[in-house]
C-alpha positions in Angstrom: 140.7 113.0 -22.9 139.0 112.4 -19.6 135.5 112.4 -21.1 136.4 109.4 -23.3 138.2 107.6 -20.4 139.3 104.2 -21.6 136.4 103.5 -23.9 138.5 100.9 -25.7 138.7 98.7 -22.5 134.9 98.7 -22.3 134.5 97.5 -25.8 137.1 94.7 -25.2 135.4 93.8 -22.0 132.0 93.4 -23.7 133.3 91.3 -26.5 135.6 89.1 -24.4 134.2 85.6 -24.1 134.5 83.5 -20.9 137.5 81.2 -21.1 136.9 78.1 -19.1 140.6 77.3 -19.1 141.2 80.4 -17.0 138.7 79.1 -14.4 140.5 75.8 -14.4 143.7 77.6 -13.5 142.2 78.2 -10.1 142.8 74.5 -9.5 146.5 75.3 -9.2 145.7 77.5 -6.2 143.2 75.1 -4.6 145.8 72.2 -4.9 148.2 74.2 -2.8 145.7 74.0 0.1 144.3 70.6 -0.9 144.9 68.9 2.5 142.8 71.4 4.4 140.3 71.6 1.6 139.7 67.8 1.5 139.5 67.6 5.3 137.0 70.4 5.4 135.1 68.9 2.5 134.8 65.5 4.3 133.5 67.1 7.5 131.1 69.2 5.4 129.8 66.1 3.5 129.4 64.2 6.8 127.5 67.1 8.3 125.3 67.4 5.3 124.5 63.6 5.3 123.5 63.7 9.0 121.3 66.7 8.4 119.5 65.0 5.5 118.4 62.0 7.8 115.8 64.1 9.6 112.9 63.8 7.1 113.4 60.0 6.9 113.5 59.7 10.7 110.3 61.8 10.9 108.6 59.3 8.5 109.6 56.4 10.7 108.1 58.0 13.8 104.8 58.9 12.0 104.3 55.7 10.1 105.7 53.1 12.5 106.6 54.3 16.0 103.4 56.3 16.7 100.9 53.8 15.2 102.6 51.0 17.1 102.9 53.1 20.3 106.6 52.2 20.4 107.8 54.8 22.9 111.4 53.4 23.0 111.7 53.8 19.3 110.5 57.4 19.5 113.1 58.2 22.3 115.9 56.5 20.4 115.1 58.4 17.2 114.7 61.7 19.1 118.1 61.2 20.9 119.8 60.4 17.6 118.3 63.6 16.0 119.6 65.6 19.0 123.0 64.0 18.7 123.1 65.0 14.9 122.2 68.6 15.8 125.0 68.9 18.3 127.5 67.2 15.9 126.4 69.5 13.1 127.0 72.5 15.4 130.6 71.4 15.9 131.1 70.6 12.2 129.7 74.0 11.2 132.1 75.9 13.5 135.1 73.9 12.1 133.8 74.3 8.5 133.4 78.1 8.7 137.0 78.5 10.1 138.5 76.1 7.7 136.7 77.6 4.6 137.9 81.0 5.6 141.5 79.8 5.9 141.4 78.0 2.5 139.7 80.9 0.7 142.0 83.6 2.1 145.0 81.4 1.5 144.0 81.1 -2.2 143.5 84.9 -2.4 146.9 85.5 -0.7 148.6 83.2 -3.2 146.9 84.8 -6.2 147.6 88.3 -5.1 151.3 87.4 -4.4 151.7 85.8 -7.9 150.1 88.9 -9.5 152.4 91.3 -7.6 155.5 89.2 -8.4 154.5 89.1 -12.1 154.0 92.9 -12.2 157.5 93.4 -10.8 158.9 91.5 -13.8 156.9 93.2 -16.5 158.7 95.6 -18.9 158.5 99.3 -18.7 156.4 99.3 -21.8 153.5 97.6 -19.9 153.4 100.4 -17.4 154.0 103.1 -20.0 150.9 102.1 -21.9 148.4 101.7 -19.0 146.9 104.0 -16.4 148.3 102.9 -13.0 144.9 103.1 -11.5 143.7 100.3 -13.8 146.6 98.1 -12.7 146.0 98.9 -9.0 142.3 97.9 -9.2 143.3 94.4 -10.5 145.7 93.8 -7.6 143.4 95.1 -4.9 139.7 95.4 -5.8 139.3 92.5 -8.2 141.1 90.0 -6.0 139.2 91.2 -2.9 136.0 90.6 -4.9 137.0 87.0 -5.4 137.4 86.5 -1.6 133.7 85.5 -1.0 133.7 83.0 -3.8 137.0 81.5 -2.7 136.2 81.5 1.1 132.9 79.5 0.9 131.5 79.4 -2.6 133.5 76.5 -4.0 133.1 74.4 -0.9 129.4 75.1 -0.7 129.0 74.3 -4.4 130.5 70.8 -3.8 128.4 70.3 -0.7 125.2 71.4 -2.4 125.8 69.1 -5.4 126.5 66.2 -2.9 123.3 67.1 -1.0 121.3 67.0 -4.1 122.5 63.5 -4.9 121.7 62.3 -1.4 118.3 64.0 -1.4 117.3 62.5 -4.8 118.6 59.1 -3.7 116.5 59.2 -0.5 113.4 60.4 -2.4 113.8 57.5 -4.9 114.1 55.0 -2.0 110.9 56.3 -0.4 108.7 56.7 -3.5 109.7 56.9 -7.1 106.3 58.4 -8.2 106.5 61.3 -5.9 110.1 61.9 -6.9 109.0 62.4 -10.5 106.3 64.8 -9.3 108.9 66.7 -7.3 111.2 67.1 -10.4 108.4 68.6 -12.5 109.9 72.1 -12.0 113.4 71.3 -13.2 112.8 71.9 -17.0 111.4 75.4 -16.2 114.4 76.2 -14.0 116.8 75.2 -16.8 115.0 77.4 -19.3 115.2 80.4 -16.9 118.9 79.8 -16.2 119.6 79.6 -20.0 117.8 82.9 -20.7 119.3 84.8 -17.8 123.0 83.6 -17.8 124.1 85.5 -20.9 122.7 88.8 -19.9 124.0 88.3 -16.4 127.6 87.8 -17.4 127.6 90.6 -19.9 126.2 93.0 -17.3 129.0 92.3 -14.8 131.7 92.4 -17.4 130.6 95.9 -18.3 130.4 96.9 -14.6 134.0 95.7 -14.0 135.2 97.8 -17.0 133.3 100.9 -15.7 134.7 100.3 -12.2 138.2 100.1 -13.6 137.7 103.4 -15.4 136.6 105.0 -12.2 139.7 103.8 -10.2 142.0 104.9 -13.0 140.5 108.4 -13.1 140.6 108.8 -9.3 144.3 107.7 -9.3 145.1 110.1 -12.1 143.3 113.0 -10.4 145.0 112.5 -7.1 148.4 112.2 -8.7 147.8 115.4 -10.7 146.0 117.4 -8.0 148.6 120.2 -8.0 148.2 120.7 -11.8 144.4 120.7 -11.3 144.5 123.4 -8.7 147.1 125.4 -10.7 144.8 125.6 -13.7 141.6 125.8 -11.6 140.2 122.7 -13.3 138.3 121.5 -10.1 134.9 122.2 -11.5 135.5 120.5 -14.8 137.1 117.5 -13.1 134.1 117.2 -10.8 131.8 117.0 -13.9 134.0 114.3 -15.4 134.1 112.4 -12.2 130.3 112.6 -11.8 129.9 111.2 -15.3 132.3 108.3 -14.7 130.7 107.6 -11.4 127.2 107.7 -12.9 128.4 105.1 -15.5 129.5 102.8 -12.6 126.2 103.3 -10.8 124.2 102.5 -14.0 126.3 99.4 -14.7 125.9 98.2 -11.1 122.1 98.7 -11.1 121.8 96.9 -14.4 123.9 94.0 -13.1 121.8 93.8 -9.9 118.5 93.8 -12.0 119.7 91.0 -14.1 121.2 89.1 -11.2 118.1 89.1 -9.1 116.0 87.6 -11.9 117.5 84.2 -11.1 116.8 84.0 -7.4 113.1 84.8 -7.6 112.8 82.3 -10.5 114.2 79.5 -8.3 112.0 80.5 -5.4 108.8 80.7 -7.5 109.5 77.4 -9.3 110.4 75.7 -6.0 107.2 77.0 -4.4 105.1 75.8 -7.3 106.7 72.4 -7.2 106.0 72.1 -3.5 102.3 73.1 -4.0 102.0 70.6 -6.8 103.5 67.9 -4.5 100.9 68.8 -1.8 98.0 68.4 -4.3 99.3 65.1 -5.6 100.1 63.8 -2.1 96.8 64.6 -0.6 95.0 63.0 -3.5 97.1 59.8 -3.1 96.5 59.8 0.7 92.8 60.1 0.0 93.0 57.0 -2.2 95.0 55.2 0.5 98.0 55.0 -1.9 100.3 57.1 0.4 100.9 57.4 4.1 101.2 60.7 6.0 104.7 59.9 7.0 105.9 59.5 3.4 104.2 62.8 2.4 105.8 64.6 5.3 109.2 63.1 4.5 108.8 64.2 0.9 107.8 67.7 1.9 111.0 67.9 4.1 113.1 66.6 1.2 111.5 68.8 -1.5 112.3 71.9 0.6 115.8 70.6 1.1 116.0 69.8 -2.6 115.3 73.4 -3.7 117.5 74.9 -1.0 120.8 73.7 -2.6 119.5 74.6 -6.0 118.8 78.1 -4.7 122.4 78.2 -3.2 123.8 77.0 -6.5 121.9 79.8 -8.3 123.4 82.2 -5.8 126.8 80.8 -6.4 126.2 81.1 -10.1 125.5 84.8 -9.7 128.6 85.2 -7.7 130.6 83.2 -10.2 129.4 85.3 -13.1 130.1 88.5 -11.2 133.6 87.4 -10.4 134.5 85.7 -13.7 135.0 89.1 -15.4 137.4 90.0 -12.5 139.2 86.6 -12.8 139.6 87.0 -16.5 141.3 90.4 -16.1 143.5 89.0 -13.3 144.7 86.1 -15.4 145.0 88.4 -18.4 147.5 90.4 -16.4 149.3 87.2 -15.3 149.5 86.2 -18.9 151.2 89.4 -19.9 154.5 88.3 -21.5 157.7 89.1 -19.6 159.6 90.6 -22.6 162.8 91.2 -20.7 164.0 88.1 -18.8 166.8 85.7 -18.4 167.4 83.7 -21.5 167.9 79.9 -21.4 171.5 79.3 -20.3 172.0 82.9 -19.0 175.1 83.3 -17.0 176.1 85.4 -14.0 177.6 88.7 -15.1 181.3 88.8 -14.0 182.4 91.7 -11.8 182.1 94.7 -14.1 185.2 96.8 -14.9 183.2 99.3 -17.0 183.8 99.0 -20.7 180.6 99.5 -22.6 180.1 99.0 -26.4 177.2 99.5 -28.7 177.5 97.5 -31.9 175.0 98.4 -34.7 172.2 98.7 -32.1 168.7 99.3 -33.6 165.7 99.8 -31.3 162.1 100.9 -31.5 159.3 101.1 -28.9 156.6 100.7 -31.5 156.9 98.7 -34.7 157.8 100.9 -37.6 159.0 103.9 -35.5 162.8 103.6 -35.2 164.3 105.3 -32.2 167.9 104.1 -32.5 169.4 103.3 -35.9 172.7 101.4 -36.0 174.2 103.1 -33.0 177.9 102.4 -32.5 180.3 103.6 -29.7 182.8 102.4 -27.2 183.7 103.8 -23.8 186.5 102.5 -21.6 186.4 101.7 -17.8 186.2 104.8 -15.7 185.2 107.1 -18.5 182.5 109.7 -18.0 180.2 109.8 -21.0 177.8 112.8 -21.5 174.8 112.4 -23.8 173.4 115.6 -25.1 170.9 116.5 -27.9 167.3 117.6 -28.5 164.4 116.1 -26.6 163.3 112.7 -28.0 166.6 112.1 -29.8 167.2 108.8 -27.9 169.5 109.7 -25.0 167.4 108.1 -22.3 166.8 105.1 -24.6 170.6 104.5 -24.8 171.0 104.3 -21.0 167.9 102.2 -20.6 169.4 99.7 -23.0 172.7 99.5 -21.0 170.6 98.3 -18.1 168.5 96.1 -20.4 165.2 97.6 -19.5 164.2 96.9 -23.1 165.2 94.3 -25.7 167.0 95.6 -28.8 165.7 94.6 -32.2 169.2 94.0 -33.6 172.9 94.6 -32.8 174.6 94.0 -29.5 175.3 95.8 -26.2 178.5 94.6 -24.6 179.8 95.2 -21.1 183.5 94.2 -20.7 183.0 92.2 -23.9 180.1 90.2 -22.4 176.8 90.4 -24.4 174.3 91.6 -21.7 171.6 89.7 -23.5 173.3 86.5 -22.2 173.6 87.8 -18.6 171.3 87.2 -15.8 169.4 90.4 -15.2 169.9 90.6 -11.4 173.7 90.1 -11.8 173.8 92.9 -14.4 171.6 95.5 -12.7 173.0 94.9 -9.3 176.3 96.3 -10.5 174.7 99.5 -11.9 173.4 102.6 -10.2 170.7 104.7 -11.8 169.3 108.1 -10.9 166.4 109.2 -13.0 165.1 112.7 -13.5 161.9 111.8 -11.6 163.3 111.2 -8.1 161.0 108.6 -6.5 161.0 108.2 -2.7 159.1 105.6 -0.9 157.1 106.1 2.3 159.4 105.6 5.3 162.4 107.3 6.7 165.2 109.1 4.9 167.6 106.4 6.2 165.4 103.7 4.7 165.2 105.4 1.3 168.9 105.8 1.0 169.5 102.2 2.2 167.0 100.9 -0.4 169.8 100.3 -2.9 171.8 98.2 -0.4 169.9 96.8 2.5 173.0 95.6 4.4 174.6 99.0 4.4 175.5 100.4 7.9 174.2 103.7 9.2 177.7 105.1 8.8 177.8 104.1 5.1 174.5 105.7 4.5 175.6 109.0 6.1 178.9 109.0 4.2 176.9 108.6 0.9 174.7 111.5 1.9 177.7 113.6 2.8 179.3 112.9 -0.6 176.3 114.3 -2.5 175.8 117.3 -0.1 172.6 115.9 1.4 173.8 115.5 4.9 173.5 119.1 6.0 169.8 119.5 5.2 169.0 116.0 6.5 170.4 116.7 10.0 168.5 120.0 10.2 165.2 118.1 9.9 163.3 117.3 13.1 164.5 113.7 13.4 167.4 113.8 11.0 167.9 110.6 9.1 164.9 109.0 10.9 162.5 111.7 9.6 159.5 110.1 7.9 158.9 111.3 4.3 155.4 111.0 2.8 154.6 109.0 -0.3 156.9 110.1 -3.2 158.7 112.4 -0.7 156.2 115.2 -0.9 157.5 116.7 2.4 160.9 117.5 0.6 161.7 119.9 -2.1 162.4 118.6 -5.6 166.1 119.3 -5.2 166.2 117.5 -1.8 164.5 114.5 -3.3 167.1 114.4 -6.1 170.0 114.5 -3.6 168.6 111.6 -1.6 168.1 109.6 -4.8 171.7 110.4 -5.6 172.9 109.1 -2.3 170.8 106.0 -2.8 172.4 105.3 -6.2 175.9 105.9 -4.9 175.5 103.8 -1.8 175.1 100.8 -4.2 178.8 101.3 -5.1 178.0 100.7 -8.8 180.6 100.0 -11.5 178.5 101.8 -14.0 176.6 104.9 -12.9 173.7 106.4 -14.9 172.6 110.0 -14.2 169.5 111.0 -16.2 169.1 114.8 -15.7 170.3 114.2 -12.2 171.1 117.8 -11.4 168.3 119.5 -13.3 166.5 120.6 -10.1 169.5 121.5 -7.9 170.4 125.1 -7.4 173.7 126.4 -8.7 175.5 126.6 -5.2 174.5 123.1 -4.3 175.4 121.9 -7.8 179.0 123.2 -7.4 179.4 121.4 -4.1 177.8 118.3 -5.6 180.3 118.3 -8.5 183.2 118.2 -6.0 181.7 115.1 -4.3 180.9 113.5 -7.7 184.5 114.0 -8.9 185.7 111.7 -6.1 182.9 109.2 -6.4 182.9 108.9 -10.2 186.6 108.2 -10.2 187.1 104.6 -11.3 183.5 104.2 -12.4 182.0 104.4 -15.9 179.3 107.0 -15.8 176.7 108.0 -18.3 175.3 111.5 -17.8 172.3 113.0 -19.6 172.1 116.7 -19.1 170.5 119.7 -20.9 172.6 122.1 -18.7 175.8 121.8 -20.7 177.9 123.5 -18.1 177.6 120.4 -15.9 179.3 118.0 -18.4 182.1 120.1 -19.9 184.7 117.9 -18.0 183.3 114.6 -19.3 185.8 112.3 -21.0 183.5 112.0 -24.0 180.5 113.9 -25.1 178.1 112.3 -27.6 175.6 114.4 -29.4 172.5 112.2 -30.1 170.2 113.3 -32.9 167.6 111.4 -34.8 168.5 108.1 -33.3 172.2 108.2 -34.1 175.5 109.6 -32.7 175.9 112.8 -34.7 179.2 113.9 -33.0 181.5 112.6 -30.2 184.6 113.8 -28.5 185.6 115.9 -25.5 184.4 119.5 -24.9 187.4 121.2 -26.6 187.3 118.9 -29.7 183.6 119.4 -30.2 183.8 123.2 -29.7 186.6 123.3 -32.3 184.5 121.3 -34.7 181.8 124.0 -34.5 179.0 121.6 -35.3 175.9 120.6 -33.4 177.5 120.7 -29.9 179.0 124.1 -30.6 175.6 125.4 -31.6 174.0 123.9 -28.4 176.6 125.6 -26.2 176.3 128.9 -28.0 172.5 128.7 -27.7 172.8 128.4 -23.9 
């Protein structure tokens, strides 16, 4: 699996064509900072204009002031040039600061929009992608855009403006020399045309290889315990070396192609200047040109090729970052499959009646997971879902919280179709504890309070006591203020589950969903936990998924889920008397 890491993404990246419309979308982020952007641009253009006067002023000194021995004219021009240098220094300082603020503001807005969008994407998006490939888009790719956003766009506008001023000044001074100076432009256009396609393709491939590397690193870190348990370190090192080599090769190929453009501009520019010297000297010899005009042209021709060189550098940066930008906007364009429908209403205060009416659902087209599921549970009932792995138990509870959209049928809560409810108003009245107990970096207190940020310390402690977590928490070095590592790695699996349980119960939900909530808790703790749950589940509708059937014998209704349908339902005694699937499951245990 690892040796063929994400080859499909690389193929897609190579075939993906640049979409100019995506680049235009950057305009939305620039417009948010347009006032500072325009102010900076005006200062930059003024600075550029002042800087371009120097060759013309040099011509005036050489052709007029010195031959006429006009000392005041020399002093005035020299004082003006000194003034422009000081003014440019001030403009440059302001420009650098303002460009950094504009660029980083754009990056901040783009990263924020990407993070917010990721928060709203359905579970199916994260189920089908390595988390490392998602992470690299939020961090690495956006960071790579920083240089282009901070100065590239501003410099591009400035360089284009400078080119216009330079060409205008050259035409004013001498049209004939201007045409000589432009002789290298056709050769430059040919070089750009040849290089640009290879350049973009090389960096698109590099971005795909880099994404693969990040995904493999993330996967390897997350699974390091399994790696060490099966002594796979050496094999993983070989795979990593291969993936890393692919990144290195892609980078070197991109660099080789990228640096074809810069020498092309330099060489063509140098040849153009040399050609201008030859033609200028011949014209001076024929008394058809003055030394001042030639010196002014030499100054302008170097200034002419400087912005072209800068534009070529920006083009390289643009090509490098366009593949990143495309992948960022591709993520932003991922459809939010589960969202508030037009006219969605606030979910009224939930009493707890839940109905499934002919519900059909599939994760992938053509593979039916639930097939015409029907059941009704009343407020305050505890519903246990049992059955073989993959039968659809977790899918049922996920649909109650509307984590996925059903293909047909209806899910009703208190007679209200949840498809017509605002998601936040629905989910805020539910508590969910999954089998994989996830804890965030921070204190134990923060993790329990995560479900209700306005909860007092006393309420947090009471929730912990109710699920038998209080005793082991106060025995830790800082009690509730003890820091837990990422994913709660300092705690045992059972301790993490108990803290997750306290977090779910603190939300005071009207519907409580427990997906294998007690699977990693020892028998003694489980007995104590059941006593607390008996009090806390009273008056709440609860859905409990459990493979350990001893934990759900007192449920009001037990539903046996098999092959996407409800095979049996009733309480423990009724199903045991039936001697069907449930009876066989109990006897097997």
